[in-house]
C-alpha positions in Angstrom: 3.0 -23.9 12.4 4.2 -25.7 9.6 6.6 -23.2 8.1 9.5 -23.3 5.7 13.0 -23.3 7.1 15.4 -20.5 6.5 19.1 -20.6 7.2 20.9 -17.3 8.1 23.9 -16.5 5.9 27.3 -18.0 7.0 28.6 -14.5 8.0 26.0 -14.2 10.5 26.8 -17.5 11.9 30.5 -16.6 12.2 29.4 -13.4 14.0 27.1 -15.2 16.5 29.4 -17.9 17.9 29.5 -17.5 21.6 31.8 -18.9 24.1 31.9 -22.6 24.2 31.5 -24.6 27.3 35.0 -25.6 27.4 36.1 -24.6 30.9 38.0 -27.0 33.0 36.4 -29.0 35.8 36.6 -27.7 39.4 39.2 -28.9 41.7 36.9 -31.3 43.4 36.3 -33.2 40.1 32.7 -32.0 39.8 31.7 -30.1 36.6 31.9 -26.4 37.1 28.6 -24.6 36.7 29.5 -23.2 33.2 30.0 -26.8 32.1 26.6 -28.0 33.2 23.5 -28.3 30.9 20.5 -25.8 31.3 18.5 -28.8 32.4 20.9 -29.6 35.3 21.1 -25.9 36.4 17.3 -25.5 36.2 16.7 -28.4 38.5 18.7 -26.5 41.2 15.5 -24.5 41.4 13.1 -27.2 40.6 12.6 -25.4 37.3 12.1 -27.4 34.2 13.8 -25.9 31.1 12.2 -27.0 27.9 12.1 -26.7 24.3 9.6 -27.2 21.5 10.7 -30.4 19.3 10.4 -30.5 15.5 10.0 -34.2 14.9 11.5 -34.1 11.4 14.7 -32.7 12.8 14.7 -35.1 15.8 14.4 -38.1 13.4 16.9 -36.8 10.8 19.9 -39.1 10.8 21.8 -36.4 8.9 21.4 -34.0 11.8 22.4 -35.9 15.0 23.4 -32.8 16.9 19.8 -31.7 17.1 18.7 -34.9 18.8 21.6 -34.8 21.1 21.1 -31.4 22.3 17.3 -31.8 22.9 18.0 -34.7 25.3 21.1 -33.3 27.0 20.2 -29.6 27.4 16.3 -29.8 28.3 14.3 -31.2 30.9 11.0 -31.0 29.2 9.8 -31.1 25.7 6.9 -29.8 23.8 5.6 -30.9 20.4 5.9 -28.1 17.9 3.3 -29.4 15.6 2.5 -33.2 16.0 -0.1 -32.8 18.8 -2.1 -30.2 16.9 -5.5 -31.3 15.6 -4.6 -31.2 11.8 -1.7 -33.4 12.6 -3.4 -35.9 15.0 -6.8 -36.4 13.2 -6.2 -35.3 9.5 -9.2 -37.5 8.4 -12.2 -37.5 10.6 -12.2 -40.5 13.1 -8.7 -41.6 11.9 -5.9 -40.6 14.4 -2.2 -40.4 13.5 -0.5 -41.1 16.8 2.8 -42.1 15.6 4.9 -38.9 15.5 3.5 -37.8 19.1 4.0 -41.2 20.5 7.7 -41.1 19.3 8.2 -37.8 21.2 6.7 -39.3 24.3 9.0 -42.4 24.0 12.0 -40.1 23.5 11.1 -38.0 26.5 10.8 -41.1 28.7 14.2 -42.4 27.4 15.8 -39.1 28.5 13.9 -38.6 31.7 11.9 -35.5 30.5 8.5 -34.2 31.2 6.1 -33.4 28.2 4.0 -30.3 27.8 1.0 -31.3 25.5 0.4 -28.6 22.9 -2.4 -28.0 22.1 -6.1 -29.3 22.7 -8.2 -26.2 21.5 -6.8 -23.6 19.1 -8.5 -21.7 16.2 -5.4 -22.4 13.9 -4.1 -25.7 12.3 -7.6 -27.3 12.4 -8.1 -30.2 9.9 -10.0 -29.3 6.6 -12.8 -31.6 7.2 -13.7 -29.7 10.2 -13.5 -26.1 9.0 -15.0 -27.1 5.7 -17.9 -29.0 7.3 -18.8 -26.1 9.5 -18.4 -23.7 6.6 -20.8 -25.6 4.3 -23.3 -26.4 7.0 -22.8 -30.2 7.1 -21.6 -29.8 10.7 -24.0 -27.8 12.9 -23.4 -26.2 16.2 -24.6 -29.1 18.4 -22.4 -31.5 16.3 -19.5 -29.3 16.5 -19.6 -29.2 20.3 -19.8 -33.0 20.4 -16.7 -33.2 18.0 -14.8 -31.0 20.3 -15.7 -32.8 23.3 -14.9 -36.2 21.6 -11.4 -34.7 20.4 -10.4 -33.6 23.8 -11.4 -36.7 25.5 -9.9 -38.9 22.9 -6.5 -37.3 22.8 -6.2 -36.7 26.6 -7.1 -40.3 27.3 -4.7 -41.4 24.8 -1.8 -39.7 26.5 -3.0 -40.0 30.1 -0.3 -40.4 32.7 2.3 -39.1 30.0 1.7 -35.4 29.9 2.7 -33.0 32.7 1.0 -29.9 31.5 -1.6 -29.6 28.7 -2.3 -26.2 26.9 -6.0 -26.9 27.1 -7.0 -23.5 25.3 -4.7 -21.4 23.3 -4.9 -17.9 22.1 -8.6 -17.4 22.9 -8.3 -13.6 23.3 -8.0 -10.9 20.7 -5.4 -8.1 20.5 -6.0 -4.3 20.8 -5.1 -3.9 17.2 -7.8 -6.3 16.1 -11.2 -5.3 14.8 -13.0 -4.5 16.9 -10.2 -3.0 19.0 -12.0 -3.8 22.3 -10.7 -7.1 23.6 -12.9 -10.1 23.1 -13.0 -13.8 22.5 -11.9 -14.4 19.1 -11.4 -17.3 16.5 -13.2 -20.3 15.2 -14.5 -21.7 18.4 -15.7 -18.4 20.0 -17.5 -17.6 16.7 -19.2 -20.9 16.5 -19.7 -22.0 20.1 -19.5 -18.9 22.1 -17.0 -18.0 24.9 -18.3 -20.9 27.1 -16.4 -23.5 25.2 -13.2 -22.3 27.3 -14.8 -23.7 30.5 -16.2 -26.7 28.7 -12.8 -27.6 27.3 -11.2 -27.6 30.9 -13.9 -29.7 32.4 -13.6 -32.3 29.6 -9.8 -32.5 29.8 -10.0 -33.0 33.5 -12.5 -35.7 33.2 -10.2 -37.4 30.7 -7.0 -37.1 33.0 -7.3 -36.1 36.7 -3.6 -35.9 37.1 -2.4 -33.5 34.3 -1.9 -29.7 35.1 -4.3 -27.9 32.8 -3.1 -24.4 31.3 -4.6 -21.6 29.4 -1.9 -20.4 27.0 -1.5 -17.0 25.2 0.9 -14.4 23.8 1.2 -10.8 24.9 0.4 -11.5 28.5 4.0 -11.0 29.9 3.1 -7.8 31.9 0.0 -5.8 32.9 -0.5 -2.4 31.0 -3.4 0.0 31.7 -5.3 -2.5 34.0 -8.4 -1.9 31.7 -9.6 -5.2 30.3 -10.9 -3.4 27.3 -7.4 -2.8 26.0 -5.1 -4.7 28.4 -4.8 -8.2 27.3 -3.0 -9.3 30.5 -5.9 -7.9 32.5 -8.5 -9.5 30.3 -7.0 -12.9 30.8 -6.4 -12.4 34.5 -10.2 -11.6 34.9 -11.0 -14.6 32.7 -9.1 -17.1 34.7 -10.2 -15.5 38.1 -13.8 -16.0 37.0 -13.1 -19.5 35.9 -11.5 -20.6 39.1 -14.4 -18.9 41.0 -16.9 -21.0 39.1 -15.1 -24.2 39.8 -13.5 -24.6 36.4 -10.4 -27.0 36.9 -7.8 -24.7 35.4 -4.4 -25.1 37.0 -2.1 -22.6 35.3 -1.5 -19.9 32.8 1.1 -20.0 30.1 2.7 -16.9 28.8 4.3 -17.6 25.5 7.1 -15.0 25.6 7.4 -14.3 21.8 9.4 -11.1 22.0 11.3 -8.9 19.5 14.4 -6.7 19.8 12.8 -3.9 17.9 10.2 -3.4 20.6 10.4 -1.9 24.1 9.2 -4.9 25.8 9.4 -5.2 29.5 11.7 -5.1 32.7 11.9 -8.1 35.1 10.0 -6.5 37.9 6.9 -5.8 35.5 7.0 -9.4 34.4 7.6 -10.7 38.0 4.5 -8.7 39.2 2.2 -10.4 36.5 3.5 -13.8 37.5 2.9 -13.1 41.1 -0.6 -11.8 40.5 -1.6 -15.0 38.6 0.1 -17.0 41.4 -2.1 -15.3 44.1 -5.1 -16.7 42.3 -3.8 -20.2 43.1 -2.6 -20.7 39.6 0.7 -22.1 38.4 2.6 -20.2 35.7 5.0 -21.1 32.9 6.8 -19.5 30.0 5.7 -21.9 27.3 7.2 -20.5 23.8 9.9 -18.2 24.3 11.9 -16.7 21.5 13.3 -13.2 20.8 13.4 -12.3 17.1 15.3 -9.5 15.4 14.9 -7.8 12.0 17.3 -9.2 9.4 18.4 -5.9 7.7 20.7 -6.1 4.7 23.5 -5.3 7.1 22.7 -8.2 9.4 22.5 -10.6 6.4 25.8 -9.2 5.1 27.5 -9.9 8.4 27.9 -6.4 9.8 28.8 -6.8 13.3 27.7 -3.2 14.1 24.1 -4.4 13.4 24.4 -8.0 14.6 26.0 -7.4 17.9 23.3 -5.0 19.4 20.6 -7.5 18.4 22.3 -10.4 20.1 22.7 -8.3 23.2 19.1 -7.2 23.1 17.9 -10.9 22.5 20.0 -12.0 25.4 18.6 -9.3 27.7 15.1 -10.1 26.7 15.6 -13.9 27.5 17.0 -12.9 30.9 14.0 -10.6 31.8 11.6 -13.5 31.3 13.8 -16.1 33.1 14.7 -13.9 36.0 11.1 -13.3 36.5 10.0 -16.8 36.4 12.8 -17.7 39.0 11.6 -15.0 41.3 7.9 -16.6 41.2 7.9 -19.9 42.9 4.6 -20.6 41.1 6.5 -20.6 37.9 7.1 -24.2 37.0 8.9 -24.2 33.6 10.6 -22.0 30.9 10.2 -23.5 27.5 11.9 -22.0 24.4 10.0 -22.3 21.0 13.0 -24.1 19.3 16.4 -23.6 20.5 18.4 -23.3 17.1 18.1 -21.0 14.3 18.6 -24.0 12.0 15.0 -25.1 12.6 13.3 -21.8 13.7 9.7 -21.0 12.8 10.4 -17.3 12.8 11.9 -16.6 9.3 9.0 -18.5 7.8 6.3 -16.4 9.4 8.0 -13.0 9.9 9.3 -12.2 6.3 8.1 -8.7 5.5 10.5 -7.5 6.7 12.5 -10.6 7.4 13.2 -11.6 11.0 15.4 -14.2 12.6 18.1 -14.7 15.2 15.4 -15.7 17.6 16.9 -18.7 19.6 19.5 -19.7 21.9 21.8 -21.5 19.2 22.8 -20.4 15.8 22.1 -22.5 12.8 25.5 -24.3 13.3 24.5 -25.2 17.0 26.9 -22.7 18.4 25.4 -21.1 21.7 24.8 -17.4 21.3 24.9 -14.7 24.0 21.4 -15.5 24.9 22.3 -19.1 25.9 25.2 -17.9 28.1 23.0 -15.4 29.8 20.2 -17.8 30.6 22.9 -20.2 31.8 24.3 -17.4 34.0 20.9 -16.5 35.5 20.5 -20.1 36.4 23.8 -20.4 38.0 23.8 -17.1 40.1 20.1 -17.3 41.1 19.5 -18.3 44.8 18.1 -17.7 48.1 16.5 -15.6 49.6 14.8 -14.2 46.6 14.9 -17.4 44.3 13.6 -20.5 46.2 12.3 -23.9 44.9 9.1 -24.1 43.1 5.8 -24.7 45.0 4.5 -28.0 44.1 1.3 -27.8 42.1 -1.5 -30.4 42.2 -4.4 -30.5 39.5 -7.6 -28.9 40.5 -10.5 -31.1 40.9 
């Protein structure tokens, strides 16, 4: 979302400075593992380590370190906002391709793969679309044509340049919604019914036979009760299983991985089990929007290490749980963080009552935090027989 930026107080920055990558080279002249980038270490496992990219920050001449780290640390990139509908087509029939094309060019220059985000979502829609539906000037038949045209136009524009598309995003409700029984939610389900999900995948496949097509959602990191009425992971599992059984060309499931240190969260084996169960359906998996936020209490904002350190350690542990589970599943193709620095994190602008932050791998001064070092260590020390190279995935026809 387009959200305001918020910088943690300087005392927190000082407290979060991690160990810098300043170890000497090994005796053979090759960089020691601790000196290598996340992208290089990930490729030992054929695992792409990615980040969402804020195009304003990427193009800011006053902030060159952001651009340098995106290129050096990550092997895939996702557009944080510039591929969403309101950004691409702010006026009906007039597309603004420029910022998204800039990201594609940057990725090509840096030998990075691109995750396309997102084709169909109920948020960040252009005003002309939502207003037209609300006032009745766009009826159901026209709305379906508009959606098909948007998917076709966007996917064809980027054809051959996108590795994974988030085709449908966050189509399923949460147990705390009203009604509490899980259901298809949002603008598209309300106006087109749940069949739009299958349609979207078929239209995307027709537009690009070679991109991997993903369903993407949050709170699906692990199974709960197993009852699809209140277990979102089970609901999504059943949904994608039906889609595959009926020939819908869905290739993968993306688990966003938005976590918070104030919650119990999961252990590695729980998350690995979920990934394996999706993999057993013949689906690729990916972590697509990982961050681990913490409550910014007055003590944290004042720089109290007694409050800051436990949060940094809990954040690192949660990053590690998701990454270890991904490494254990050969179907898990990529691990993407939703922004890598607190300087440009969406969290403080969205979670402000109470305020939250400290969600990324680097602090606002681009110093790597404990979470960064833990992710790096997981990539270094993972190996056979339990961690093996990824299983190549082919788009489903």
